[in-house]
FIRO-156395 format. One record per residue: x, y, z of N, C-alpha, C, O in turn. Coordinates in pm, whole numbers, padded with zeros to 5 digits, always signed. Example, Ala and Ser with C-alpha at 12.3 -4.5 7.8 and 13.67 -1.06 7.14 Angstrom:
2
+01319-00569+00780+01230-00450+00780+01320-00330+00780+01424-00332+00846 +01285-00225+00708+01367-00106+00714+01290+00003+00787+01341+00114+00804 
END
This chain:
60
-00192-08282+02248-00065-08340+02287+00047-08246+02241+00046-08199+02127 +00140-08220+02329+00245-08124+02296+00361-08186+02220+00437-08114+02154 +00377-08319+02227+00486-08386+02157+00432-08508+02080+00461-08621+02118 +00357-08486+01973+00299-08600+01901+00404-08690+01837+00378-08808+01811 +00523-08637+01812+00629-08716+01752+00712-08789+01857+00802-08865+01822 +00683-08768+01984+00756-08832+02093+00853-08736+02159+00870-08622+02115 +00917-08783+02265+01009-08699+02341+01122-08785+02394+01102-08903+02425 +01240-08728+02403+01356-08801+02453+01365-08793+02605+01300-08709+02667 +01445-08879+02663+01466-08879+02808+01527-08747+02851+01492-08693+02956 +01619-08694+02772+01684-08568+02807+01584-08454+02815+01588-08373+02908 +01494-08447+02718+01394-08340+02719+01297-08356+02836+01260-08258+02900 +01257-08480+02864+01170-08503+02979+01240-08465+03109+01181-08401+03196 +01365-08503+03121+01443-08471+03240+01452-08321+03262+01435-08273+03374 +01477-08248+03157+01487-08102+03167+01353-08038+03202+01347-07950+03287 +01247-08083+03138+01117-08020+03163+01060-08057+03300+00986-07978+03359 +01094-08175+03351+01046-08217+03484+01142-08178+03596+01108-08188+03714 +01260-08134+03559+01363-08097+03655+01397-08214+03747+01404-08200+03869 +01417-08331+03686+01452-08453+03758+01573-08517+03689+01595-08495+03570 +01651-08594+03763+01767-08660+03702+01724-08761+03595+01616-08819+03603 +01808-08780+03497+01779-08874+03388+01753-09014+03442+01664-09083+03394 +01830-09055+03542+01811-09189+03598+01672-09207+03657+01612-09314+03643 +01619-09105+03721+01483-09111+03778+01380-09120+03666+01285-09199+03676 +01398-09042+03562+01304-09044+03448+01308-09180+03381+01203-09235+03346 +01427-09236+03362+01440-09368+03300+01370-09475+03382+01306-09565+03327 +01381-09466+03512+01314-09562+03601+01162-09555+03584+01096-09658+03576 +01110-09436+03580+00965-09417+03562+00920-09465+03424+00815-09529+03411 +00999-09434+03322+00965-09478+03187+00963-09630+03176+00879-09687+03107 +01056-09695+03243+01062-09841+03242+00932-09900+03298+00878-09996+03242 +00883-09843+03407+00757-09890+03466+00640-09865+03373+00553-09951+03358 +00637-09749+03311+00527-09716+03218+00529-09804+03094+00424-09840+03040 +00649-09840+03048+00661-09932+02934+00609-10070+02972+00543-10136+02891 +00636-10114+03093+00595-10247+03138+00443-10263+03140+00391-10370+03110 +00373-10157+03174+00226-10164+03178+00164-10109+03049+00042-10092+03041 +00247-10082+02951+00204-10042+02817+00125-09911+02812+00035-09895+02730 +00161-09819+02901+00101-09685+02898+00171-09601+02793+00109-09514+02731 +00299-09627+02773+00376-09558+02670+00443-09661+02579+00451-09779+02611 +00489-09612+02465+00564-09694+02371+00695-09624+02342+00710-09505+02369 +00789-09698+02287+00917-09637+02254+00965-09689+02120+00927-09796+02073 +01050-09609+02060+01118-09653+01937+01253-09583+01932+01271-09475+01988 +01346-09646+01863+01479-09591+01851+01490-09517+01719+01449-09567+01614 +01545-09397+01725+01566-09319+01603+01672-09387+01519+01774-09432+01571 +01649-09394+01390+01743-09462+01302+01872-09381+01281+01978-09439+01257 +01863-09249+01291+01981-09165+01268+02064-09139+01393+02170-09077+01385 +02017-09186+01509+02092-09167+01633+02066-09286+01725+01991-09377+01691 +02129-09283+01840+02110-09391+01936+02007-09355+02043+01998-09424+02145 +01931-09251+02022+01835-09204+02121+01701-09276+02106+01658-09308+01995 +01637-09299+02219+01503-09355+02222+01402-09242+02231+01426-09141+02298 +01290-09259+02163+01180-09164+02165+01062-09233+02234+01029-09347+02202 +01001-09163+02328+00887-09217+02403+00763-09139+02368+00767-09017+02352 +00652-09210+02356+00525-09146+02324+00412-09228+02383+00429-09347+02408 +00296-09167+02405+00184-09240+02466+00137-09355+02378+00143-09347+02255 +00091-09460+02442+00028-09570+02368-00104-09516+02313-00154-09413+02358 -00159-09585+02216-00283-09536+02157-00396-09535+02260-00399-09619+02350 -00484-09444+02246-00598-09430+02337-00684-09555+02331-00737-09598+02433 -00698-09612+02214-00780-09733+02199-00726-09847+02284-00803-09912+02355 -00596-09871+02280-00540-09983+02357-00547-09958+02506-00560-10053+02583 -00539-09833+02549-00552-09803+02691-00696-09823+02738-00719-09871+02849 -00791-09787+02655-00931-09792+02695-00984-09935+02703-01066-09965+02790 -00939-10023+02617-00998-10155+02607-00911-10268+02658-00949-10385+02644 -00795-10239+02717-00711-10346+02772-00729-10359+02920-00666-10444+02983 
END
């Protein structure tokens, strides 16, 4: 995994070369089906996204 600590929407947008709004829309769908998880950084207002655990994906 290239980002074990998670990745921000801005970084994803830049690496995928897609608008932030498009990335946010996709992330919302992935969060709904629990493919990814998110958490808010305590020192900023940014959300960090990272894959859900392999165990929960395999057995749900």
